[in-house]
C-alpha positions as CSV (number, residue, x, y, z in Angstrom):
1,M,-40.8,-25.0,21.1
2,S,-38.3,-23.8,23.8
3,A,-37.8,-20.4,22.1
4,R,-39.2,-17.4,23.9
5,I,-40.7,-15.0,21.3
6,H,-42.3,-11.7,22.2
7,S,-45.8,-11.2,20.8
8,S,-44.8,-8.1,18.8
9,A,-42.0,-9.8,17.0
10,V,-42.5,-10.6,13.3
11,I,-41.1,-13.9,12.1
12,E,-41.7,-14.7,8.5
13,E,-42.6,-18.2,7.3
14,G,-39.5,-20.2,6.5
15,A,-37.2,-18.8,9.2
16,V,-35.5,-21.4,11.4
17,I,-35.4,-20.5,15.2
18,G,-33.1,-22.7,17.3
19,P,-33.9,-24.0,20.7
20,D,-33.7,-21.6,23.7
21,C,-33.6,-18.5,21.5
22,E,-35.0,-15.2,22.9
23,I,-36.7,-12.9,20.4
24,G,-37.5,-9.5,22.0
25,P,-40.1,-6.9,21.2
26,F,-40.5,-5.5,17.6
27,C,-37.8,-7.7,16.1
28,H,-38.2,-8.7,12.4
29,I,-36.8,-12.0,11.1
30,G,-36.9,-12.8,7.4
31,P,-37.8,-16.1,5.7
32,E,-34.3,-17.2,5.0
33,V,-32.8,-16.6,8.4
34,K,-31.4,-19.4,10.5
35,L,-30.8,-18.8,14.3
36,G,-28.7,-21.3,16.2
37,R,-29.2,-22.4,19.8
38,A,-29.8,-19.7,22.5
39,V,-29.4,-16.8,20.2
40,V,-30.7,-13.6,21.8
41,L,-32.2,-10.7,19.9
42,K,-32.8,-8.0,22.5
43,S,-35.4,-5.8,20.7
44,H,-36.0,-3.9,17.5
45,V,-33.4,-6.1,15.7
46,V,-33.8,-6.7,11.9
47,V,-32.3,-10.0,10.5
48,T,-33.0,-10.5,6.9
49,G,-31.6,-12.1,3.7
50,D,-29.9,-15.5,3.7
51,T,-28.4,-15.0,7.2
52,E,-27.1,-17.6,9.7
53,I,-26.3,-16.6,13.3
54,G,-24.4,-19.1,15.5
55,D,-25.2,-20.4,19.0
56,E,-25.3,-18.0,21.9
57,T,-24.8,-14.9,19.9
58,V,-26.4,-11.8,21.5
59,V,-27.7,-8.9,19.3
60,F,-28.6,-5.6,20.9
61,P,-31.3,-3.2,19.9
62,F,-31.5,-1.6,16.4
63,A,-28.8,-3.8,14.8
64,S,-29.5,-4.6,11.2
65,L,-28.0,-7.9,9.8
66,G,-28.3,-9.4,6.3
67,Q,-29.4,-6.3,4.3
68,I,-28.1,-6.2,0.7
69,P,-24.6,-4.7,0.0
70,Q,-24.0,-1.0,-0.3
71,D,-22.4,-1.7,-3.7
72,L,-23.7,-0.3,-7.0
73,K,-22.4,-3.5,-8.8
74,F,-24.9,-5.6,-6.8
75,K,-27.7,-6.7,-9.1
76,G,-29.8,-8.7,-6.7
77,E,-27.9,-12.0,-6.9
78,H,-28.4,-14.5,-4.0
79,T,-25.7,-14.0,-1.4
80,R,-25.2,-14.8,2.3
81,L,-24.1,-13.5,5.7
82,V,-22.7,-16.1,8.1
83,I,-22.1,-15.1,11.8
84,G,-20.4,-17.5,14.2
85,K,-21.0,-18.4,17.8
86,R,-20.9,-16.4,21.0
87,N,-20.6,-13.0,19.3
88,R,-21.8,-9.7,21.0
89,I,-23.3,-7.4,18.4
90,R,-24.1,-4.1,20.0
91,E,-26.6,-1.3,19.1
92,Y,-26.9,0.0,15.5
93,V,-24.3,-2.5,14.1
94,T,-24.8,-3.3,10.4
95,M,-23.5,-6.4,8.6
96,N,-24.3,-6.9,4.9
97,T,-24.5,-10.0,2.7
98,G,-21.8,-10.7,0.0
99,T,-21.7,-10.0,-3.7
100,E,-21.3,-12.5,-6.6
101,G,-18.0,-10.8,-7.5
102,G,-16.6,-11.2,-4.0
103,G,-17.4,-14.8,-3.4
104,G,-21.0,-14.4,-2.2
105,V,-20.5,-14.7,1.5
106,T,-19.7,-12.2,4.3
107,R,-18.3,-14.2,7.1
108,V,-17.9,-13.4,10.9
109,G,-16.1,-15.9,13.2
110,D,-16.7,-16.8,16.8
111,D,-16.4,-14.9,20.1
112,G,-16.2,-11.4,18.6
113,L,-17.3,-8.1,20.1
114,F,-18.8,-5.5,17.7
115,M,-19.4,-2.3,19.6
116,A,-22.1,0.3,18.8
117,S,-22.5,1.6,15.2
118,C,-19.8,-0.7,13.6
119,H,-20.2,-1.7,9.9
120,V,-19.1,-4.9,8.3
121,A,-19.4,-4.6,4.5
122,H,-20.0,-7.1,1.8
123,D,-17.7,-10.1,1.4
124,A,-15.6,-9.2,4.4
125,Q,-14.0,-12.1,6.2
126,I,-13.7,-11.6,10.0
127,G,-11.8,-14.1,12.2
128,D,-12.4,-15.3,15.7
129,R,-12.1,-13.0,18.8
130,V,-12.1,-9.8,16.8
131,I,-13.0,-6.6,18.5
132,L,-14.4,-3.6,16.6
133,V,-14.7,-0.6,18.8
134,N,-17.5,2.0,18.3
135,S,-18.1,3.3,14.8
136,V,-15.5,1.2,13.1
137,A,-16.1,0.8,9.3
138,I,-14.8,-2.3,7.6
139,A,-15.1,-1.9,3.8
140,G,-15.9,-4.6,1.3
141,H,-13.6,-7.6,0.7
142,C,-11.4,-7.0,3.8
143,V,-9.9,-9.8,5.7
144,L,-9.3,-9.5,9.5
145,E,-7.6,-12.5,10.9
146,D,-8.0,-13.8,14.5
147,D,-7.5,-11.6,17.5
148,V,-7.5,-8.3,15.7
149,I,-8.6,-5.2,17.5
150,V,-9.7,-2.0,15.6
151,G,-9.9,1.2,17.7
152,G,-12.9,3.5,17.6
153,L,-13.8,5.7,14.6
154,S,-11.3,3.9,12.4
155,G,-11.8,2.9,8.8
156,V,-10.3,0.0,6.9
157,H,-10.1,0.4,3.1
158,Q,-11.6,-2.2,0.7
159,W,-9.5,-5.3,0.0
160,V,-7.1,-4.7,3.0
161,R,-5.8,-7.6,5.0
162,I,-5.1,-7.2,8.7
163,G,-2.9,-10.0,10.1
164,R,-3.5,-12.1,13.3
165,G,-3.1,-10.2,16.6
166,A,-2.7,-6.8,15.1
167,I,-4.1,-3.7,16.9
168,I,-5.3,-0.5,15.1
169,G,-5.3,2.6,17.2
170,A,-8.4,4.8,17.3
171,L,-9.1,7.4,14.6
172,S,-6.9,5.5,12.1
173,M,-7.4,5.2,8.3
174,V,-5.9,1.9,7.2
175,T,-5.3,1.9,3.4
176,A,-2.8,-1.0,3.0
177,D,-2.2,-4.5,4.4
178,V,-1.1,-4.8,8.1
179,I,1.3,-7.5,9.1
180,P,0.4,-9.9,12.0
181,H,1.0,-8.7,15.5
182,A,1.6,-5.1,14.4
183,L,0.7,-1.8,16.2
184,V,-0.8,0.7,13.8
185,A,-1.9,4.3,14.4
186,G,-2.4,7.6,12.7
187,P,-4.9,9.4,10.5
188,R,-3.0,7.9,7.5
189,A,-1.9,4.9,9.4
190,G,1.6,3.5,9.6
191,L,3.3,0.8,11.6
192,E,4.3,2.1,15.0
193,G,5.9,-1.2,16.2
194,L,4.6,-4.5,17.5
195,N,1.5,-5.3,19.6
196,L,3.8,-6.3,22.5
197,V,1.0,-5.9,25.1
198,G,-1.2,-8.3,23.2
199,L,1.5,-10.8,22.8
200,K,2.3,-10.8,26.5
201,R,-1.3,-11.1,27.4
202,R,-1.6,-14.2,25.2
203,G,1.4,-15.7,27.1
204,V,3.8,-15.8,24.1
205,A,7.3,-16.8,25.1
206,R,9.9,-14.1,25.5
207,A,12.1,-15.9,22.9
208,E,9.3,-15.8,20.3
209,I,8.7,-12.1,21.0
210,G,12.5,-11.4,20.7
211,A,12.7,-13.2,17.3
212,L,9.6,-11.2,16.1
213,R,11.3,-7.9,17.2
214,Q,14.4,-8.9,15.3
215,L,12.4,-9.6,12.2
216,Y,10.6,-6.2,12.5
217,M,13.9,-4.4,12.7
218,G,15.1,-6.2,9.6
219,L,12.0,-5.2,7.7
220,S,12.6,-1.6,8.6
221,E,16.0,-1.5,6.7
222,G,14.9,-1.3,3.1
223,N,12.2,-2.2,0.6
224,F,9.6,-4.0,2.7
225,R,8.8,-6.9,0.4
226,E,12.4,-7.3,-0.8
227,Q,13.6,-7.4,2.8
228,A,10.9,-10.0,3.6
229,R,12.1,-12.2,0.7
230,K,15.7,-11.9,1.9
231,L,14.9,-12.7,5.5
232,A,12.8,-15.7,4.4
233,E,15.7,-17.0,2.4
234,E,18.0,-16.6,5.4
235,G,15.6,-18.6,7.5
236,A,13.7,-16.7,10.2
237,E,13.7,-17.9,13.7
238,G,10.4,-18.4,15.6
239,E,6.9,-19.4,14.6
240,L,5.6,-15.8,14.8
241,A,8.4,-14.4,12.6
242,R,7.7,-17.1,10.0
243,E,4.0,-16.2,10.2
244,V,4.7,-12.6,9.4
245,L,6.9,-13.5,6.4
246,D,4.3,-15.8,5.0
247,F,1.7,-13.0,5.3
248,I,3.9,-10.5,3.5
249,L,4.9,-13.0,0.7
250,G,1.4,-14.4,0.3
251,P,-1.1,-13.4,-2.4
252,S,-2.1,-9.8,-2.3
253,D,-2.4,-7.0,-4.8
254,R,-2.1,-4.3,-2.2
255,S,0.9,-2.6,-0.7
256,F,1.8,-2.8,3.0
257,L,1.8,-0.3,5.9
258,T,5.5,0.1,6.6
259,P,7.5,1.3,9.7
260,R,7.6,5.0,10.0
């Protein structure tokens, strides 16, 4: 009863509207939608499908959330979109539900910023505190770990994983996995180094950064995955260095972006 709903909004029977929500003019909310506490839909927002939006998320005009996947293999199966808490979803952003073949759920974490005209495709898994700058396109089945930043007008190929704390420069096309804490740039992107600015902003100790830089230099000396196995056997120093090795040696059918 504490929700504030504009008279022109259309809320279909079955939708769940949490306390203190604000539903602006000309919004349309489908029957399977669940809004948490204090969610704000500014105006002209469409939320449909089996879509859940977490507390205090704000959605700006003309965003469309929970539409069916842009995937010709989709045959109408029941799938979901789950969006976490305190996200900022700007104008014209689109996020689609999952597909049966991809696990059935597109998932977005907490405290993200999704700038105007971004797209999050079916079955993508987006971590916490992720920033997608204007017009970024995240293809189906991608995994973006926590604290990733993707620069404007960049694209991420389907099935690609981007490790925690990595930063992708603007106008990049990312076609292979990106190790955690990496700096990536280029029309056909490659590793340009480490995201040292991001590491320092998060207060990472100088010794940890030094160990990570040493690991990066070791990875640059030969076959990327073979070097990672060798360095893992030798025993990498530092938590971040071990995180990178675990990422490289983890399950993935894709290749990796490597140092130029």
